[in-house]
C-alpha positions as CSV (number, residue, x, y, z in Angstrom):
1,X,49.6,82.7,-26.3
2,X,46.7,84.5,-24.8
3,X,44.2,82.6,-27.0
4,X,45.5,79.2,-25.7
5,X,44.9,80.3,-22.0
6,X,41.4,81.5,-22.9
7,X,40.7,78.2,-24.5
8,X,42.1,76.2,-21.6
9,X,40.0,78.2,-19.1
10,X,36.8,77.5,-21.2
11,X,37.6,73.8,-21.4
12,X,38.1,73.6,-17.6
13,X,35.0,75.5,-17.0
14,X,33.0,73.3,-19.3
15,X,34.4,70.1,-17.6
16,X,33.5,71.5,-14.2
17,X,29.9,72.4,-15.2
18,X,29.5,69.1,-16.9
19,X,30.6,67.3,-13.7
20,X,28.1,69.2,-11.6
21,X,25.3,68.6,-13.9
22,X,26.0,64.9,-14.2
23,X,26.4,64.5,-10.4
24,X,23.1,66.2,-9.8
25,X,21.4,63.5,-11.9
26,X,20.1,65.6,-14.7
27,X,21.8,63.8,-17.3
28,X,21.9,60.3,-15.7
29,X,19.8,57.6,-17.5
30,X,16.8,56.4,-15.6
31,X,18.3,52.9,-15.3
32,X,21.3,54.3,-13.4
33,X,18.9,56.2,-11.1
34,X,17.1,53.0,-10.2
35,X,20.2,51.3,-9.3
36,X,21.0,54.0,-6.8
37,X,17.8,53.2,-5.0
38,X,18.1,51.4,-1.6
39,X,17.4,47.6,-2.0
40,X,14.2,46.3,-0.4
41,X,15.7,43.1,0.7
42,X,19.0,41.1,0.7
43,X,19.8,37.5,0.7
44,X,23.3,35.9,1.3
45,X,23.7,32.4,-0.3
46,X,26.5,30.1,0.5
47,X,27.7,28.3,-2.8
48,X,29.5,25.0,-3.2
49,X,31.1,23.9,-6.5
50,X,32.7,27.1,-7.8
51,X,36.3,26.1,-9.1
52,X,37.5,29.5,-10.3
53,X,36.9,33.3,-10.4
54,X,35.3,32.9,-13.9
55,X,32.7,30.7,-12.4
56,X,31.9,33.4,-9.9
57,X,31.8,36.2,-12.7
58,X,29.5,34.1,-14.8
59,X,27.2,33.5,-12.0
60,X,27.3,37.0,-10.9
61,X,26.3,38.2,-14.4
62,X,23.4,35.7,-14.5
63,X,22.0,36.8,-11.2
64,X,22.3,40.5,-12.2
65,X,20.3,39.8,-15.3
66,X,17.2,38.8,-13.4
67,X,14.5,41.5,-13.3
68,X,14.1,43.0,-9.8
69,X,17.8,42.4,-8.8
70,X,19.5,45.7,-7.8
71,X,22.9,44.2,-7.0
72,X,24.5,40.9,-7.1
73,X,28.0,40.2,-5.9
74,X,29.4,36.7,-6.1
75,X,32.7,35.9,-4.3
76,X,34.9,33.0,-5.2
77,X,37.0,33.6,-2.2
78,X,34.1,33.7,0.2
79,X,32.0,31.0,-1.7
80,X,28.9,33.2,-1.4
81,X,26.5,35.4,-3.3
82,X,25.0,38.5,-1.8
83,X,21.9,39.6,-3.8
84,X,19.9,42.9,-3.2
85,X,16.5,42.6,-4.8
86,X,13.0,43.8,-4.8
87,X,10.7,41.2,-3.2
88,X,7.6,42.5,-5.0
89,X,9.3,41.6,-8.3
90,X,11.4,38.4,-7.7
91,X,11.2,35.6,-5.3
92,X,14.5,34.6,-3.6
93,X,13.9,30.9,-4.3
94,X,14.5,31.8,-7.9
95,X,18.2,32.5,-7.0
96,X,18.7,29.1,-5.6
97,X,17.1,27.5,-8.7
98,X,19.2,29.6,-11.0
99,X,22.4,28.7,-9.0
100,X,21.5,25.0,-9.3
101,X,20.7,25.3,-13.0
102,X,24.2,26.8,-13.4
103,X,25.8,23.6,-12.0
104,X,26.6,24.8,-8.4
105,X,24.9,24.0,-5.1
106,X,23.5,26.3,-2.5
107,X,25.1,25.0,0.7
108,X,23.0,27.1,3.2
109,X,20.5,29.6,2.1
110,X,20.3,32.5,4.6
111,X,17.0,34.0,5.2
112,X,16.0,37.2,3.5
113,X,16.8,40.4,5.2
114,X,14.4,43.4,4.7
């Protein structure tokens, strides 16, 4: 019985140490560290033509795949896309073109916010 207690204590200790090390960023991949960086600019695009949640999910994945995009959230309910991006890497007009190429229409592009 004593062996099991010792084993459980070591397992709990290992989990706690691992959590602290991971939270500190030592073991976090560089791509995850880049995503935690504050975005340089943000644009909100109103989108017409989305018929379902799957349309929004597909468009969101397409926007996230663009190099220079830190975060892209597409809401079917709000009919809009919020994109955080690095203006040195990508031009926001590319988002409008990509949305149009996906079969949707940008109703009113909002100006980029630094």
